[in-house]
DRENDRENKE-878352 format. One line per field, with one value per atom (N, C-alpha, C): x, y, z; atom name; residue number from 0. Coordinates in nm, 3 decimals, decimal comma. Layout:
px (X_...) $
py (Y_...) $
pz (Z_...) $
atom (CA_...) $
n (NUM_...) $
//
This chain:
px (9,569_9,605_9,730_9,717_9,826_9,934_10,051_10,164_10,127_10,043_10,010_9,919_9,817_9,731_9,800_9,902_9,984_10,061_10,115_10,196_10,105_9,982_9,891_9,852_9,821_9,782_9,899_10,021_10,135_10,147_10,126_10,133_10,027_9,903_9,797_9,822_9,882_9,914_10,022_10,119_10,222_10,164_10,071_10,005_9,926_9,858_9,778_9,872_9,980_10,073_10,131_10,166_10,220_10,109_9,983_9,876_9,857_9,869_9,849_9,961_10,088_10,202_10,183_10,131_10,113_9,997_9,891_9,785_9,836_9,916_9,973_10,059_10,138_10,229_10,138_10,036_9,949_9,877_9,835_9,772_9,866_9,997_10,092_10,111_10,111_10,126_10,019_9,889_9,769_9,770_9,805_9,812_9,909_10,025_10,124_10,078_10,005_9,953_9,848_9,759_9,653_9,710_9,811_9,870_9,945_10,003_10,068_9,963_9,859_9,748_9,688_9,662_9,606_9,702_9,830_9,930_9,946_9,938_9,949_9,830_9,708_9,588_9,596_9,647_9,663_9,767_9,870_9,976_9,924_9,839_9,778_9,686_9,604_9,512_9,583_9,685_9,777_9,826_9,882_9,934_9,834_9,711_9,609_9,568_9,572_9,538_9,646_9,765_9,874_9,882_9,798_9,797_9,879_9,929_9,995_9,895_9,926_9,845_9,927_9,864_9,934_9,926_10,038_10,036_9,973_9,901_9,838_9,952_9,953_10,058_10,062_10,182_10,197_10,179_10,112_10,100_10,227_10,261_10,388_10,362_10,451_10,440_10,567_10,566_10,689_10,724_10,625_10,653_10,707_10,686_10,732_10,881_10,956_11,102_11,147_11,077_11,106_11,082_10,970_10,939_11,051_11,087_11,188_11,321_11,355_11,477_11,471_11,360_11,341_11,360_11,318_11,327_11,480_11,545_11,692_11,765_11,732_11,803_11,776_11,656_11,624_11,702_11,709_11,786_11,936_11,992_12,130_12,152_12,055_12,065_12,065_11,982_11,968_12,096_12,155_12,271_12,389_12,396_12,513_12,499_12,371_12,357_12,393_12,409_12,430_12,580) $
py (6,239_6,359_6,342_6,383_6,367_6,469_6,445_6,534_6,670_6,674_6,804_6,880_6,811_6,875_6,928_6,853_6,892_7,014_7,020_7,139_7,257_7,242_7,348_7,410_7,306_7,345_7,425_7,380_7,446_7,590_7,606_7,738_7,831_7,780_7,852_7,891_7,803_7,829_7,939_7,929_8,037_8,170_8,181_8,299_8,353_8,267_8,302_8,358_8,294_8,346_8,480_8,498_8,632_8,741_8,706_8,805_8,839_8,743_8,773_8,863_8,837_8,926_9,058_9,075_9,210_9,279_9,212_9,273_9,318_9,233_9,272_9,396_9,407_9,526_9,649_9,636_9,747_9,790_9,692_9,720_9,806_9,761_9,836_9,980_9,997_10,128_10,219_10,161_10,244_10,273_10,177_10,197_10,304_10,307_10,415_10,557_10,562_10,697_10,744_10,647_10,687_10,728_10,650_10,688_10,822_10,852_10,985_11,095_11,075_11,175_11,199_11,086_11,100_11,168_11,134_11,195_11,344_11,377_11,517_11,596_11,533_11,605_11,625_11,524_11,534_11,638_11,642_11,746_11,881_11,901_12,035_12,072_11,975_11,998_12,040_11,967_12,000_12,139_12,177_12,306_12,413_12,389_12,491_12,511_12,397_12,403_12,482_12,474_12,550_12,695_12,729_12,874_12,896_12,788_12,805_12,809_12,875_12,881_12,828_12,747_12,697_12,801_12,816_12,911_12,847_12,924_12,877_12,856_12,746_12,718_12,829_12,864_12,966_12,905_12,984_12,933_12,957_12,862_12,870_12,979_13,060_13,164_13,145_13,054_13,027_13,150_13,228_13,330_13,458_13,463_13,574_13,589_13,485_13,483_13,524_13,478_13,512_13,663_13,713_13,860_13,945_13,900_13,971_13,966_13,857_13,849_13,940_13,938_14,030_14,177_14,211_14,350_14,378_14,284_14,303_14,316_14,228_14,237_14,371_14,416_14,551_14,657_14,659_14,757_14,751_14,637_14,620_14,669_14,634_14,687_14,833_14,896_15,040_15,100_15,040_15,092_15,079_14,972_14,953_15,041_15,075_15,155_15,302_15,346_15,485_15,507) $
pz (-4,158_-4,211_-4,307_-4,427_-4,519_-4,497_-4,551_-4,540_-4,592_-4,703_-4,768_-4,672_-4,610_-4,519_-4,393_-4,349_-4,235_-4,268_-4,388_-4,433_-4,443_-4,497_-4,510_-4,377_-4,284_-4,146_-4,081_-4,094_-4,038_-4,093_-4,222_-4,279_-4,223_-4,204_-4,146_-4,004_-3,924_-3,787_-3,783_-3,875_-3,872_-3,913_-4,006_-4,043_-3,923_-3,849_-3,735_-3,630_-3,601_-3,495_-3,538_-3,665_-3,711_-3,697_-3,730_-3,711_-3,569_-3,473_-3,333_-3,284_-3,332_-3,294_-3,338_-3,470_-3,524_-3,443_-3,410_-3,335_-3,194_-3,131_-3,001_-3,018_-3,121_-3,140_-3,166_-3,248_-3,268_-3,137_-3,063_-2,931_-2,842_-2,840_-2,752_-2,806_-2,940_-3,002_-2,960_-2,976_-2,941_-2,791_-2,709_-2,565_-2,534_-2,593_-2,573_-2,605_-2,719_-2,760_-2,663_-2,618_-2,526_-2,393_-2,345_-2,214_-2,218_-2,331_-2,347_-2,343_-2,416_-2,418_-2,277_-2,211_-2,071_-1,983_-1,987_-1,903_-1,936_-2,065_-2,102_-2,046_-2,065_-2,007_-1,859_-1,795_-1,648_-1,609_-1,688_-1,660_-1,681_-1,783_-1,811_-1,697_-1,649_-1,533_-1,417_-1,380_-1,265_-1,275_-1,400_-1,417_-1,399_-1,449_-1,435_-1,283_-1,210_-1,063_-0,991_-1,048_-0,976_-1,031_-1,121_-1,170_-1,297_-1,363_-1,487_-1,606_-1,711_-1,823_-1,943_-2,025_-2,143_-2,250_-2,319_-2,437_-2,553_-2,625_-2,753_-2,847_-2,923_-3,019_-3,130_-3,160_-3,261_-3,398_-3,482_-3,623_-3,697_-3,773_-3,858_-3,966_-3,986_-4,092_-4,180_-4,272_-4,353_-4,439_-4,489_-4,569_-4,494_-4,363_-4,279_-4,292_-4,283_-4,290_-4,432_-4,529_-4,671_-4,694_-4,644_-4,660_-4,591_-4,469_-4,397_-4,474_-4,527_-4,609_-4,731_-4,796_-4,914_-4,874_-4,755_-4,712_-4,690_-4,629_-4,605_-4,734_-4,833_-4,962_-5,030_-5,023_-5,086_-5,021_-4,882_-4,813_-4,854_-4,863_-4,904_-5,045_-5,130_-5,277_-5,277_-5,201_-5,205_-5,147_-5,041_-4,986_-5,085_-5,153_-5,252_-5,372_-5,412_-5,525_-5,500_-5,383_-5,353_-5,354) $
atom (N_CA_C_N_CA_C_N_CA_C_N_CA_C_N_CA_C_N_CA_C_N_CA_C_N_CA_C_N_CA_C_N_CA_C_N_CA_C_N_CA_C_N_CA_C_N_CA_C_N_CA_C_N_CA_C_N_CA_C_N_CA_C_N_CA_C_N_CA_C_N_CA_C_N_CA_C_N_CA_C_N_CA_C_N_CA_C_N_CA_C_N_CA_C_N_CA_C_N_CA_C_N_CA_C_N_CA_C_N_CA_C_N_CA_C_N_CA_C_N_CA_C_N_CA_C_N_CA_C_N_CA_C_N_CA_C_N_CA_C_N_CA_C_N_CA_C_N_CA_C_N_CA_C_N_CA_C_N_CA_C_N_CA_C_N_CA_C_N_CA_C_N_CA_C_N_CA_C_N_CA_C_N_CA_C_N_CA_C_N_CA_C_N_CA_C_N_CA_C_N_CA_C_N_CA_C_N_CA_C_N_CA_C_N_CA_C_N_CA_C_N_CA_C_N_CA_C_N_CA_C_N_CA_C_N_CA_C_N_CA_C_N_CA_C_N_CA_C_N_CA_C_N_CA_C_N_CA_C_N_CA_C_N_CA_C_N_CA_C_N_CA_C_N_CA_C_N_CA_C_N_CA_C_N_CA_C) $
n (0_0_0_1_1_1_2_2_2_3_3_3_4_4_4_5_5_5_6_6_6_7_7_7_8_8_8_9_9_9_10_10_10_11_11_11_12_12_12_13_13_13_14_14_14_15_15_15_16_16_16_17_17_17_18_18_18_19_19_19_20_20_20_21_21_21_22_22_22_23_23_23_24_24_24_25_25_25_26_26_26_27_27_27_28_28_28_29_29_29_30_30_30_31_31_31_32_32_32_33_33_33_34_34_34_35_35_35_36_36_36_37_37_37_38_38_38_39_39_39_40_40_40_41_41_41_42_42_42_43_43_43_44_44_44_45_45_45_46_46_46_47_47_47_48_48_48_49_49_49_50_50_50_51_51_51_52_52_52_53_53_53_54_54_54_55_55_55_56_56_56_57_57_57_58_58_58_59_59_59_60_60_60_61_61_61_62_62_62_63_63_63_64_64_64_65_65_65_66_66_66_67_67_67_68_68_68_69_69_69_70_70_70_71_71_71_72_72_72_73_73_73_74_74_74_75_75_75_76_76_76_77_77_77_78_78_78_79_79_79_80_80_80_81_81_81) $
//
C-alpha cells in the first residue's frame, strides 16, 4: 500500500467514524422524542384513570388583543374629545 493509498484510506475511515457518531447522535435525539411522547401518553392515561380531564389546547387569537386595544383607543379618543 502506497502512502497515497494509506492517506486516502485514513480519510475514508475518518469520514466513516464521523458518520457513525452523527448517526448515534440522531438515534439518541429520536429516542428522546419517542420516550417523551410515550411518557406523556402514559401520564395522560394515568390522569384519566384518576378522573382528571385534559383541557383542549386554546387556539391562539393574535387579532383578539389587537381588536381589544383598538376598542380601548376608540373609547379614550371619545372621552378626550368631550
